[in-house]
C-alpha positions in Angstrom: 100.8 78.9 113.1 97.6 80.8 112.6 97.7 84.7 112.4 96.4 84.9 116.0 99.2 82.8 117.4 101.9 84.8 115.1 100.3 88.0 116.3 100.2 86.9 119.9 103.8 85.7 120.0 105.7 88.1 118.0 103.4 91.3 118.6 101.9 91.4 121.9 104.0 94.1 123.1 102.7 96.3 120.3 99.2 95.2 120.5 99.0 96.2 124.2 100.9 99.6 123.7 104.2 98.6 125.1 106.2 99.0 121.8 105.7 101.0 118.7 106.2 98.1 116.3 107.2 94.5 115.8 108.3 92.5 112.5 106.6 89.3 111.6 108.0 86.8 109.0 105.5 84.6 107.6 103.7 82.8 104.9 101.3 85.0 103.1 97.9 85.4 104.6 94.7 87.2 104.4 93.7 89.1 107.4 90.7 88.1 108.9 88.0 91.1 108.9 87.4 90.9 112.6 91.3 91.0 113.3 91.7 93.9 110.8 88.9 95.8 112.5 90.3 95.1 116.1 93.7 96.3 115.0 92.5 99.5 113.4 90.1 100.3 116.4 93.5 100.1 118.5 95.3 102.4 116.0 97.4 99.5 114.9 98.3 98.9 111.2 100.1 95.9 109.3 102.4 96.9 106.3 103.9 94.3 104.0 107.8 95.5 103.8 109.1 92.7 101.7 108.0 89.4 99.9 110.5 86.7 98.9 110.2 83.1 98.2 106.7 82.6 99.7 107.7 84.5 102.9 106.4 87.9 103.7 108.0 90.4 106.1 105.3 92.5 107.7 105.5 95.4 110.1 102.8 95.6 112.6 102.9 99.0 114.4 100.8 101.4 116.5 100.5 104.5 114.5 100.7 106.9 117.2 103.5 105.4 119.4 105.7 104.9 116.1 105.2 108.5 115.0 106.2 109.7 118.5 109.2 107.4 118.9 110.6 108.3 115.5 110.1 111.9 116.0 112.2 112.1 119.2 115.0 114.6 118.5 117.9 112.0 118.4 116.0 109.4 116.4 114.7 112.1 114.0 118.0 113.5 113.4 119.6 109.9 112.8 116.9 108.9 110.4 117.3 112.4 108.5 120.8 111.7 108.0 120.1 108.4 106.7 117.9 110.2 104.1 114.5 109.6 105.5 111.8 112.2 104.6 111.1 113.0 108.2 108.7 115.9 107.4 106.4 113.4 105.5 103.6 111.3 106.6 104.2 108.0 108.5 103.3 105.9 105.5 106.0 107.8 103.5 108.7 107.2 106.3 107.7 103.5 106.3 107.6 103.4 102.6 111.4 104.8 102.7 112.2 101.8 105.1 110.8 99.5 102.7 112.7 100.8 99.7 116.0 100.5 101.8 115.2 96.8 102.6 114.6 96.1 98.9 117.7 98.0 97.8 119.9 96.7 100.4 118.5 93.2 100.4 118.9 93.1 104.1 117.7 94.9 107.0 119.3 98.3 107.2 120.4 98.8 110.9 117.7 101.6 111.4 115.0 99.2 111.4 115.6 98.8 115.1 114.6 102.4 115.6 111.1 101.5 114.0 111.0 98.7 116.5 111.4 100.9 119.3 115.0 100.0 120.1 116.9 102.8 121.9 119.3 104.7 119.6 122.2 104.0 121.7 121.8 100.3 121.3 121.3 100.5 117.5 124.5 102.7 117.3 126.3 100.3 119.7 125.4 97.4 117.4 126.7 99.1 114.6 129.9 100.1 116.3 130.4 96.7 117.7 129.4 94.7 114.6 126.8 93.0 116.9 129.3 91.9 119.4 130.3 92.7 123.0 126.7 93.7 124.0 125.9 94.2 127.9 122.7 92.1 127.5 120.8 90.1 124.8 117.1 89.8 124.7 114.6 91.3 122.5 117.5 93.3 121.1 121.2 93.6 121.8 121.7 96.1 124.5 124.7 98.3 124.7 123.0 101.2 126.7 121.0 100.9 130.0 120.9 97.1 131.1 118.3 97.8 133.9 115.9 99.5 131.8 116.1 97.1 129.0 115.7 94.3 131.4 112.5 95.8 133.0 111.4 96.3 129.2 112.0 92.7 128.3 110.3 91.4 131.4 107.1 93.6 130.4 107.4 92.4 126.6 107.7 88.7 127.8 104.8 89.1 130.2 102.5 90.8 127.6 103.4 87.8 125.1 102.9 84.9 127.6 99.4 86.5 128.6 98.3 86.9 125.0 99.7 83.5 123.8 97.8 81.9 126.9 94.4 83.6 125.8 94.9 82.5 122.2 95.7 79.0 123.1 92.6 79.1 125.4 90.5 79.8 122.2 90.3 83.5 122.1 91.1 85.3 119.0 93.4 88.4 118.9 90.3 90.5 117.8 88.3 89.5 120.9 91.4 90.1 123.3 91.8 93.5 121.8 88.0 94.2 121.7 87.9 93.3 125.4 90.9 95.3 126.4 89.5 98.6 124.5 
């Protein structure tokens, strides 16, 4: 898959502002200058979280949306208990996540909070060891099914629309530039 296809399929909800972040697992690539500029112009960054066996794990995130989401009182409190430096810059908080992934050699559960999952769903996943969810979609839902279903539908529409445009020959840079 090309970078545009990966971004369209896995990150469309973030690219169009519906979600604070997405993760992509991919072979190492060089970001095309036009794509990098279009992402930056839309307040979107890409940060390598982990590299292993020729695969990279990259966080694609909307700076302002991620900052606001992480600083909601409940999430802020939870992350502080987990040792996150919440009074720091966003990059410092993301670097702490990166450090946790490297130290644990797996995803810490709080990664879901960075991806915009509701705290109740992250805590439900932990409590139930990933079992007994009410709904399974972009994440396992333990809280409000109706709200999650609406979000899942909007995420899927965004992904389908962006993938269709990329498959028609448009780049993510072109799509984002037109949308701005």
